[in-house]
C-alpha positions in Angstrom: 16.6 16.3 158.1 17.1 13.2 160.2 19.0 10.0 159.7 19.4 6.7 161.6 20.9 3.3 160.8 19.7 0.1 162.5 21.2 -3.2 161.5 22.2 -1.8 158.2 18.9 -0.2 157.4 19.3 3.6 156.9 16.3 5.8 157.2 16.6 9.4 156.0 13.8 11.9 156.4 13.4 15.4 154.9 10.4 17.3 156.2 8.7 20.0 154.1 6.1 22.7 155.1 3.2 22.9 152.6 2.0 26.5 152.7 -0.7 26.1 150.1 -2.4 23.4 152.1 -2.1 25.2 155.4 -4.4 27.8 157.0 -2.9 29.4 160.1 -6.2 31.3 160.8 -8.0 28.0 161.0 -5.2 26.4 163.1 -4.2 24.0 160.4 -0.6 23.4 159.2 0.2 20.7 156.7 3.6 19.1 156.3 5.1 16.5 153.9 7.9 14.2 154.8 10.1 12.5 152.2 11.6 9.2 153.3 14.4 7.1 151.9 14.9 3.6 153.3 18.2 2.1 152.2 19.4 -1.5 152.9 23.1 -1.2 153.5 23.2 -4.6 155.3 24.1 -7.9 153.8 20.7 -9.6 154.0 17.3 -8.9 152.4 14.7 -7.2 154.6 11.0 -6.4 154.4 9.2 -3.4 156.0 6.1 -4.9 157.5 4.6 -2.0 159.6 5.2 1.5 161.0 4.8 3.2 164.3 4.9 7.0 164.4 4.9 9.3 167.4 3.8 12.8 166.5 4.0 15.7 169.1 2.7 19.2 168.5 4.0 22.3 170.3 1.3 22.1 173.0 2.7 18.6 174.0 -0.3 16.7 172.5 1.0 13.3 171.3 -0.6 11.1 168.7 0.5 7.6 167.8 0.0 6.1 164.3 0.5 2.4 163.7 -0.3 0.4 160.6 0.8 -2.1 158.0 3.5 -1.0 155.6 3.9 2.5 154.2 1.8 4.2 151.5 0.0 0.8 150.9 3.3 -1.1 150.4 5.5 -3.5 152.3 8.7 -3.1 150.3 11.3 -5.9 150.2 14.9 -4.5 150.0 17.8 -6.6 148.9 21.3 -5.5 150.0 22.0 -2.1 148.3 18.4 -1.4 147.4 16.4 1.6 148.5 12.7 2.6 148.7 11.5 6.2 148.7 8.1 7.6 149.4 6.4 10.8 150.5 3.6 11.1 153.0 1.9 13.9 155.0 1.1 15.0 158.5 -1.4 17.7 159.5 -0.8 19.6 162.8 -2.9 22.0 164.8 0.2 24.0 165.7 2.9 25.5 163.5 5.7 23.4 165.0 5.9 19.7 166.0 8.1 16.7 165.9 7.9 13.1 164.6 9.9 10.0 165.2 9.2 6.3 165.3 10.2 2.9 164.0 9.6 0.6 161.0 9.1 -3.0 161.9 11.3 -5.1 159.7 11.8 -8.8 159.1 14.9 -10.4 157.6 14.8 -13.2 155.0 15.6 -15.6 157.9 12.5 -14.4 159.8 14.2 -12.2 162.4 12.2 -9.2 163.4 13.7 -5.8 164.4 12.7 -2.2 164.7 14.5 0.3 162.3 14.7 3.6 164.1 13.3 6.8 162.5 15.3 9.5 164.2 13.3 12.6 165.4 12.8 15.4 163.0 11.0 18.8 163.3 8.0 19.9 161.4 8.0 23.7 161.4 6.4 26.5 159.4 9.3 28.7 158.2 10.2 31.4 160.7 8.1 29.7 163.4 11.3 28.5 165.1 14.2 30.9 165.8 
């Protein structure tokens, strides 16, 4: 699990290995990650885009950028939260992810909410 707070926006991530969608013999491991974004700050914020950096155990890096998350650009008033689940395929049994959510306040200020690094790992792949 990972957690970071930026300007009152707390991002918590819980990764999960998906064995029934993975095939080690084919070099394919599938992971889910469950995200909770909570606005602990005083002003309303909106998530407008995402930037992920995904690294597998060979050092291969992939960047993913796009508008919103799971087709949404949630608006969070103070005290509200938004949760979603997404997935990440890897060609190795272990990897890491981290990144940022680009946020905008109700006053038009933009900032990046940090998504702290977390590990994607098939159970028993990491000692």
